[in-house]
C-alpha positions as CSV (number, residue, x, y, z in Angstrom):
1,M,12.9,-35.8,61.1
2,D,11.2,-31.7,59.7
3,I,8.2,-31.0,60.4
4,S,6.6,-29.8,57.3
5,S,7.8,-32.4,55.6
6,S,6.7,-34.7,58.1
7,N,3.5,-33.8,57.9
8,C,3.2,-33.6,53.7
9,K,4.4,-37.0,53.5
10,Q,0.4,-38.1,53.1
11,S,-2.0,-35.8,51.3
12,K,-4.3,-36.9,53.4
13,F,-3.0,-35.7,57.0
14,C,-2.0,-32.2,54.7
15,G,-5.9,-32.2,53.9
16,R,-7.1,-33.1,57.1
17,H,-4.4,-30.1,58.8
18,L,-3.9,-27.7,55.8
19,N,-5.2,-25.0,58.4
20,S,-1.2,-25.8,60.2
21,I,1.1,-22.9,60.0
22,A,4.2,-25.2,58.0
23,C,1.4,-26.8,55.4
24,K,0.7,-22.8,54.4
25,C,4.5,-22.0,54.3
26,V,5.4,-24.9,52.0
27,I,2.5,-24.2,49.8
28,L,3.9,-20.5,49.5
29,V,7.0,-21.2,49.0
30,V,6.3,-23.6,46.1
31,I,4.1,-20.9,44.6
32,S,6.5,-18.3,44.8
33,L,9.4,-20.5,43.1
34,V,7.0,-21.6,39.9
35,I,6.2,-18.1,39.8
36,R,9.5,-17.0,39.4
37,A,10.9,-19.1,37.7
38,A,8.1,-18.1,34.8
39,L,8.8,-14.6,34.9
40,L,11.9,-13.9,35.3
41,P,14.2,-14.5,32.1
42,T,17.3,-15.2,32.1
43,I,19.4,-11.9,30.3
44,T,22.4,-11.6,29.0
45,Y,24.4,-9.8,26.4
46,S,25.8,-10.3,23.0
47,G,28.9,-9.0,21.9
48,S,27.2,-6.3,19.2
49,G,25.1,-4.8,22.1
50,G,21.8,-6.3,21.8
51,I,19.8,-8.6,24.2
52,E,19.3,-12.1,24.0
53,Q,16.7,-13.3,26.3
54,K,16.1,-17.1,27.1
55,S,12.8,-17.4,28.9
56,L,10.1,-19.5,28.9
57,V,7.2,-19.8,26.1
58,L,5.1,-18.9,29.0
59,L,6.6,-15.5,28.9
60,H,6.8,-14.5,25.4
61,N,3.3,-15.6,24.4
62,R,2.4,-12.8,28.2
63,S,5.0,-10.4,26.7
64,L,2.8,-10.9,23.2
65,S,-0.7,-10.1,24.8
66,V,0.6,-7.3,27.4
67,N,2.9,-5.1,24.4
68,S,0.7,-5.6,21.2
69,D,-1.8,-4.6,19.1
70,L,-3.9,-7.9,18.7
71,G,-0.7,-10.0,17.8
72,I,1.6,-7.0,16.8
73,R,4.3,-6.3,19.1
74,K,4.3,-2.3,19.8
75,D,7.9,-2.9,21.7
76,K,9.4,-4.3,18.8
77,F,10.1,-1.9,15.1
78,L,11.3,-2.9,11.7
79,E,13.2,0.3,10.2
80,V,13.5,0.8,6.1
81,P,15.4,2.9,4.0
82,Q,14.1,6.1,2.8
83,I,11.5,5.3,0.0
84,V,11.8,6.8,-3.5
85,W,10.6,6.8,-7.7
86,G,6.9,7.5,-8.1
87,L,4.0,7.8,-5.9
88,N,2.5,3.9,-6.3
89,N,6.0,2.4,-6.2
90,Q,6.7,4.0,-2.9
91,K,3.7,3.0,-1.8
92,I,4.0,-0.6,-3.2
93,A,7.2,-0.6,-1.4
94,F,5.2,1.0,1.6
95,A,3.0,-2.3,1.6
96,R,5.6,-4.5,1.0
97,A,7.6,-2.9,4.7
98,C,4.7,-3.4,6.2
99,L,4.3,-7.1,5.2
100,T,8.0,-7.4,6.1
101,A,7.4,-6.5,9.9
102,R,4.0,-7.7,9.7
103,M,6.0,-11.3,9.8
104,L,8.6,-10.7,11.6
105,N,5.5,-9.7,14.6
106,R,6.7,-5.7,15.1
107,T,5.2,-2.5,14.2
108,L,7.0,-0.9,11.3
109,L,8.6,3.2,12.2
110,M,7.2,5.4,9.5
111,P,9.3,5.9,7.0
112,S,10.4,8.5,5.0
113,L,8.6,8.7,1.3
114,S,10.7,10.6,-1.4
115,A,8.8,14.2,-2.7
116,S,11.1,14.3,-6.1
117,L,11.3,12.4,-8.8
118,F,15.1,10.9,-9.3
119,Y,15.3,7.6,-10.3
120,K,19.5,7.0,-10.0
121,E,20.2,10.6,-8.1
122,V,19.3,9.5,-4.5
123,D,21.2,12.3,-2.7
124,L,18.8,14.2,-4.5
125,L,15.6,13.3,-3.6
126,K,13.8,15.2,-1.1
127,P,12.5,13.4,2.1
128,I,8.6,13.3,3.2
129,S,7.2,12.3,6.3
130,L,4.6,9.7,5.1
131,D,2.0,11.3,7.7
132,K,2.1,14.3,5.4
133,V,0.8,12.3,2.5
134,F,-1.2,9.9,4.5
135,Q,-3.0,9.8,7.5
136,F,-1.4,8.1,10.6
137,D,-4.2,7.6,13.0
138,K,-6.6,6.6,10.4
139,F,-4.2,4.0,9.2
140,N,-3.4,2.3,12.8
141,S,-7.3,2.3,13.0
142,L,-8.0,0.7,9.7
143,C,-5.5,-2.0,9.9
144,A,-5.7,-2.3,13.1
145,G,-4.5,-6.2,14.3
146,F,-2.7,-6.5,10.8
147,V,-0.4,-4.2,10.7
148,R,1.2,-1.3,12.6
149,L,3.0,2.2,12.5
150,G,5.1,3.4,14.7
151,R,7.1,6.7,15.5
152,Y,10.5,7.1,16.5
153,S,9.7,8.6,19.7
154,D,8.0,5.1,20.9
155,L,11.2,3.7,20.8
156,L,13.0,3.1,24.5
157,N,16.4,2.3,23.3
158,Q,17.3,-0.6,25.7
159,T,19.1,-2.4,23.2
160,G,21.9,-2.2,20.1
161,V,20.2,-2.0,16.5
162,F,20.5,-5.4,14.2
163,E,21.1,-4.6,10.7
164,L,19.9,-6.7,7.9
165,H,21.2,-6.4,4.9
166,K,19.1,-7.8,2.1
167,G,20.3,-10.2,-0.3
168,S,21.0,-9.1,-4.0
169,G,21.8,-10.4,-7.5
170,R,20.5,-13.6,-9.3
171,K,21.7,-16.2,-6.8
172,W,19.7,-14.5,-4.0
173,T,16.6,-16.1,-4.6
174,I,12.8,-15.7,-3.1
175,E,13.4,-19.2,-0.7
176,R,16.6,-17.2,0.4
177,D,15.0,-14.2,1.3
178,L,11.9,-16.0,2.7
179,D,14.8,-18.2,5.3
180,Q,16.8,-14.9,6.0
181,L,13.2,-13.4,7.3
182,R,12.6,-16.5,9.2
183,Q,15.9,-16.3,10.9
184,H,14.7,-13.0,12.1
185,T,12.2,-14.3,14.3
186,E,14.4,-16.0,16.5
187,D,16.5,-15.6,19.6
188,P,19.1,-13.7,19.4
189,I,18.2,-11.4,16.7
190,D,14.5,-11.0,18.1
191,G,15.9,-9.8,21.6
192,Y,16.6,-6.6,19.6
193,E,14.1,-3.6,19.9
194,V,15.0,-2.3,16.5
195,I,15.8,-4.9,13.3
196,R,16.9,-2.2,10.6
197,I,16.9,-3.3,6.9
198,V,20.0,-1.8,5.0
199,G,21.0,-1.5,1.7
200,K,17.9,-1.7,-0.6
201,N,14.2,0.2,-1.7
202,P,11.1,-2.0,-0.7
203,F,10.3,-1.8,-3.8
204,V,12.6,-4.0,-5.0
205,W,12.9,-6.8,-2.5
206,H,10.9,-10.0,-3.1
207,D,7.8,-10.7,-3.0
208,H,6.2,-13.5,-0.5
209,W,2.8,-11.8,-0.4
210,P,-0.8,-12.2,-1.9
211,V,-2.5,-9.5,-3.6
212,K,-5.3,-9.6,-1.0
213,D,-2.3,-8.5,1.6
214,Y,-1.0,-5.5,-0.5
215,A,-4.3,-4.3,-0.9
216,K,-5.5,-4.9,2.6
217,V,-2.4,-2.2,3.6
218,F,-3.8,0.3,0.6
219,E,-7.1,0.4,2.0
220,C,-5.5,1.2,5.0
221,L,-4.2,4.3,3.5
222,V,-6.2,7.9,3.6
223,L,-4.9,11.0,1.9
224,V,-4.9,13.9,4.5
225,D,-7.2,16.3,4.3
226,E,-5.5,19.2,2.3
227,I,-4.7,16.5,-0.4
228,T,-8.1,15.4,-0.3
229,K,-9.6,18.4,-0.5
230,E,-7.3,19.4,-3.1
231,A,-8.3,16.7,-5.2
232,D,-12.2,17.8,-4.9
233,K,-12.0,20.6,-6.5
234,V,-10.1,19.5,-9.7
235,V,-13.1,16.7,-9.4
236,T,-16.0,19.4,-9.2
237,K,-13.9,21.7,-12.2
238,I,-14.2,18.6,-14.3
239,R,-17.9,18.0,-13.2
240,E,-18.9,21.9,-14.1
241,K,-17.5,21.3,-17.5
242,V,-19.7,18.1,-18.3
243,L,-22.3,19.3,-17.6
244,E,-21.4,22.9,-19.3
245,L,-21.1,20.2,-22.4
246,R,-24.2,19.0,-21.7
247,S,-26.1,22.2,-21.4
248,N,-25.9,22.8,-25.3
249,T,-26.9,19.3,-26.3
250,E,-29.5,18.6,-23.9
251,P,-32.2,20.3,-21.1
252,V,-30.3,20.7,-17.8
253,Q,-31.8,19.0,-14.7
254,D,-33.4,21.1,-12.1
255,G,-31.1,21.4,-9.4
256,A,-28.2,20.8,-12.1
257,N,-25.5,23.3,-10.5
258,S,-22.0,23.4,-9.0
259,E,-23.2,23.1,-4.9
260,G,-26.4,20.7,-6.1
261,S,-26.0,17.1,-4.9
262,T,-26.8,16.5,-8.8
263,L,-22.6,17.6,-9.7
264,Q,-22.0,14.5,-7.5
265,L,-23.5,12.4,-10.2
266,V,-22.1,14.2,-13.3
267,P,-19.8,11.5,-14.7
268,Y,-16.3,11.9,-16.1
269,V,-13.5,9.7,-17.9
270,A,-10.0,10.1,-17.2
271,V,-7.3,8.5,-19.0
272,H,-3.7,7.7,-17.5
273,M,-2.2,8.8,-20.8
274,R,1.3,7.7,-20.2
275,I,3.0,8.7,-23.2
276,E,6.3,11.2,-21.5
277,I,9.7,10.8,-22.8
278,D,10.5,8.4,-19.8
279,W,8.1,6.3,-20.0
280,M,8.5,5.8,-24.2
281,I,12.2,4.9,-23.4
282,H,11.4,2.1,-20.5
283,C,8.5,0.6,-22.2
284,K,10.6,0.2,-25.5
285,K,13.2,-1.7,-23.3
286,L,10.3,-3.4,-21.4
287,E,9.0,-4.7,-24.9
288,Q,12.3,-5.4,-26.7
289,R,13.4,-7.6,-23.4
290,L,9.7,-9.2,-23.0
291,N,9.7,-9.8,-27.1
292,I,5.7,-8.2,-26.8
293,S,4.1,-5.5,-28.9
294,Q,1.3,-4.6,-25.9
295,I,3.3,-2.4,-23.9
296,C,4.0,0.9,-26.1
297,S,0.7,3.0,-26.9
298,S,1.0,6.4,-29.1
299,K,-1.3,9.1,-28.9
300,E,-3.3,8.4,-32.0
301,E,-4.3,4.5,-30.5
302,I,-5.2,6.2,-27.1
303,I,-7.6,8.5,-28.2
304,E,-8.4,5.5,-30.8
305,R,-9.7,2.5,-28.4
306,V,-11.3,5.5,-25.6
307,R,-13.5,6.8,-28.1
308,N,-14.6,2.8,-29.2
309,I,-15.7,1.9,-25.7
310,V,-19.1,-0.1,-26.0
311,G,-21.9,1.8,-24.4
312,L,-19.7,5.3,-23.3
313,K,-22.3,7.9,-23.2
314,T,-21.3,11.0,-24.5
315,P,-20.6,14.2,-24.6
316,T,-18.3,14.0,-21.8
317,V,-14.9,15.3,-20.1
318,V,-12.2,13.2,-21.0
319,Y,-9.8,14.1,-17.9
320,L,-6.1,13.0,-18.9
321,A,-3.8,12.9,-16.1
322,V,-0.2,12.9,-17.2
323,A,3.4,14.0,-16.0
324,D,3.3,17.6,-17.5
325,S,6.7,18.1,-16.9
326,L,8.4,15.3,-18.6
327,L,5.4,15.9,-21.9
328,E,7.3,16.2,-25.2
329,D,3.9,16.6,-27.0
330,S,1.7,19.4,-26.8
331,S,-0.6,18.0,-28.7
332,I,-2.7,15.8,-26.8
333,L,-5.9,17.9,-26.8
334,N,-5.8,17.3,-30.8
335,G,-7.8,14.4,-32.6
336,W,-10.3,13.5,-30.0
337,K,-14.2,12.7,-31.1
338,E,-16.7,14.7,-31.1
339,G,-18.5,14.3,-27.9
340,L,-15.2,13.7,-26.2
341,L,-13.8,16.6,-24.7
342,P,-10.0,16.3,-23.6
343,L,-9.2,18.2,-20.4
344,E,-5.5,18.9,-18.8
345,K,-4.8,20.5,-15.9
346,K,-4.0,23.6,-17.6
347,K,-6.8,23.4,-20.5
348,L,-9.0,22.6,-16.9
349,G,-7.6,25.9,-15.1
350,V,-5.9,24.2,-12.1
351,D,-2.4,23.8,-12.8
352,G,-1.8,26.1,-10.5
353,I,-3.7,24.0,-7.9
354,Y,-1.1,21.3,-9.2
355,K,2.2,24.0,-9.1
356,K,1.7,24.5,-5.7
357,Y,3.3,20.9,-4.3
358,P,6.1,18.7,-5.7
359,Y,5.8,15.9,-7.3
360,L,4.6,13.1,-5.2
361,I,1.6,15.1,-3.8
362,Q,0.6,15.9,-7.7
363,S,0.5,12.3,-8.4
364,A,-2.0,11.9,-5.3
365,I,-4.3,14.1,-6.7
366,D,-4.2,13.0,-9.8
367,Y,-4.3,9.4,-8.5
368,E,-7.4,10.5,-6.6
369,V,-9.2,12.1,-9.8
370,C,-8.7,9.3,-12.0
371,L,-10.0,6.7,-9.0
372,R,-12.9,8.6,-8.6
373,A,-14.0,8.8,-12.7
374,D,-17.1,6.8,-13.9
375,V,-14.8,4.8,-16.2
376,F,-10.8,4.6,-16.2
377,V,-8.6,3.8,-18.9
378,G,-5.1,3.1,-18.4
379,N,-1.9,1.2,-19.3
380,S,-1.5,-2.2,-17.5
381,F,2.5,-1.8,-17.4
382,S,1.6,1.2,-15.4
383,T,2.4,1.1,-11.5
384,F,0.2,4.3,-11.6
385,S,-2.7,2.5,-13.4
386,S,-3.0,-1.2,-12.3
387,L,-3.5,0.3,-8.1
388,I,-6.2,2.4,-9.8
389,A,-8.1,-0.6,-11.2
390,L,-7.2,-2.7,-7.7
391,E,-8.6,-0.3,-5.8
392,R,-11.8,0.1,-8.4
393,T,-11.7,-3.8,-9.0
394,Q,-12.2,-3.8,-5.0
395,K,-15.0,-1.4,-5.5
396,M,-16.5,-3.7,-7.6
397,I,-16.3,-6.5,-5.3
398,K,-17.8,-5.1,-2.2
399,M,-20.9,-4.2,-5.0
400,G,-21.4,-8.1,-5.1
401,V,-19.2,-8.1,-9.0
402,T,-16.7,-11.1,-9.2
403,S,-16.1,-10.1,-13.5
404,S,-16.6,-7.2,-15.6
405,C,-15.6,-8.9,-18.9
406,G,-18.4,-8.1,-21.1
407,M,-20.5,-6.3,-18.4
408,H,-21.8,-2.6,-18.5
409,V,-20.9,-2.4,-14.2
410,R,-20.2,0.3,-11.9
411,W,-16.5,1.6,-12.1
412,P,-15.2,-0.1,-14.7
413,S,-11.4,0.1,-16.1
414,Y,-10.0,-0.6,-19.1
415,A,-6.5,-0.8,-20.9
416,Y,-5.4,1.2,-23.5
417,N,-2.4,-0.8,-24.3
418,I,-4.5,-3.9,-25.1
419,L,-6.8,-4.4,-27.8
420,G,-10.8,-5.5,-26.5
421,E,-13.9,-5.6,-27.8
422,S,-15.5,-3.3,-30.6
423,K,-11.5,-1.6,-31.6
424,G,-11.6,-0.4,-28.1
425,P,-9.2,-1.0,-24.9
426,R,-9.5,-4.0,-22.7
427,S,-11.6,-4.6,-19.9
428,W,-9.6,-4.5,-17.1
429,M,-10.4,-6.2,-13.6
430,T,-7.3,-7.0,-11.0
431,N,-7.0,-10.7,-10.1
432,M,-7.7,-10.7,-6.3
433,S,-6.6,-14.4,-5.3
434,D,-3.0,-13.9,-7.2
435,S,-0.1,-15.4,-5.0
436,S,1.5,-12.1,-5.5
437,L,2.0,-8.6,-6.6
438,Q,4.5,-9.0,-9.5
439,A,1.9,-8.6,-12.1
440,I,0.9,-5.3,-10.4
441,S,4.7,-4.0,-9.9
442,Y,6.3,-5.0,-13.2
443,G,3.4,-4.8,-15.2
444,S,1.3,-7.5,-17.4
445,N,-0.9,-8.0,-20.4
446,D,-2.8,-10.8,-18.1
447,I,-5.7,-8.4,-16.5
448,S,-8.3,-11.4,-16.2
449,C,-10.8,-10.3,-19.0
């Protein structure tokens, strides 16, 4: 009989002779076998070049803690197609890609945005790196533990790339899309370093996440300093015009100049005036399809409703955010009520700022100018207007306001395409408890008020 097995038959005996060399050897062997079984998975290679790992749950949990940022893995990535269309459709597409990566517990490889605006000629789109528009490190800092961006230089290229083809068509339901994503969280697919989604722009993917999740991603998108400084110049010009306008009707307070702190408090109104040719074609088709008449608004209707905003303090400047290159009506500055001074880029003297940049950057500057306005008026079926209303809603919520309906609050938003109080535009506050971004992605006349 083996000496070690004879010594270890009875625990009391081993306990009294723990110092014996044989007992120590047995214990060390057992410990080493346990560690080996836990830490060394069996690795096999799939036919398509990917790695299939069969390991214990213990190893899986360990890898999450070592290679993750509060649960977001740094060694697994999701790649998406170039993001296209307008600025805010691109922001939604980016957020949807982030949330898809979050569901797969993967880092999103930084996607390319599109600097130019083409809806169908995808081959003519000019790609622009996301970090040329939004701050990369700031994003990861603000969204730490929720979603994460990575660079292609982070790849180790240890496995092949798995291509995930997004379904399409009427038979491709939300449920089928969700099932597809769930399948890609399991081995062997989860063993691939990169899952590449092909075939669709993320903006038109099925939506599985609530508004608050999108809002969290949007909060982490901070414009690069260059764009922010350009927006500062435009806002300063607007406020200087307001001071100039008011100096003719009321005494100027001491220290009220362009360099003083008073300038930061000068209020102005921003109107996202959607009357461009591309919008009018789109909104009329949308009205026919949805059988409603609260989408398109003429210049005259917009002017009428803006001037009927209850409690609007005048005189003030109304900044008109409009895509000049798509505008056919050159008379947008005509017909405004006395006390409301309408200004667009050229009249304000800032068109030179915008002309330096491609369409995407121009839109980003206008977005920031509208976001900072004391009163914002837009179209509830416009993605640009909808995301501004969402961010302004978040600002109000942080101030303790849960509803802007019928109240005079800071950061009010209005939808001019829907008739509100006293023939003015309807008060607008985003429903942050919505279960999906459907209303914001494609527009709605249900705006909480």
